[in-house]
C-alpha angles and dihedrals in degrees: 000000000000115000120213111204104215141116114270109247094022125124089255092053092049090050093054091047093050112123089348122123105240126205091236088064098041089106084069089059107038134016122229088264092056097254125133110274119238086231093057098095092051093049093047088050089051092051093047091049089052091051093049098044101033086227125126119228108251115255122235116216122191126193092267092054089048089051088050091056090051096045098039100087092050091046092049090050092048090050090050091050096045096045095035091231138122117241116212115215117217131176103217135349123208126202112252097240110007132064099254134106148173140210105223120195085225148334118235118208114308098309111040146062137198130222117184122200128186108194128175117276094258093048091046090054090050089055090049092051092048092049095206142081108294108248090228089072097044100093092044091053094044088050093052091050089051098045096045097036088228122154098223143015126205117211113202118193114196140176124182091277111019139043139197130182144196128193116210118198120203099252111144126017114247093171 
């Protein structure tokens, strides 16, 4: 893995992501069952257009994503305290040999990674009731494991007052 030290969301970060398949978008390439996604062609077209024009696709940010940006530093600190670890912040990670990358919320030691999600209250409750990693994050987490070569990834779901977590081990290759 190649680490790019930059601030997520910055012009430098956008430049490194340009025309690069990113783990956060892997659900547009492959389904949780390993089949080709119906959104794959559209995403491929987007990446090709970015490569040809040199222009990034604008990012949409809803209120939940904005809340995530606000809560992420506190959630990361809480994770460090509860697990007695240091979380390394990185801007973007690139696969060693392929054009693919990810923007982890943190790297933990030499073996782990951290993804922080800040869903709405109702969605958070649905995650608590299900008691497992939400399938909508599966491809992203598997992509992060593949790109970074890490052994495990910790998903922390937080609201302003509650949290839930899932730890996913790299067991079967999806990508």
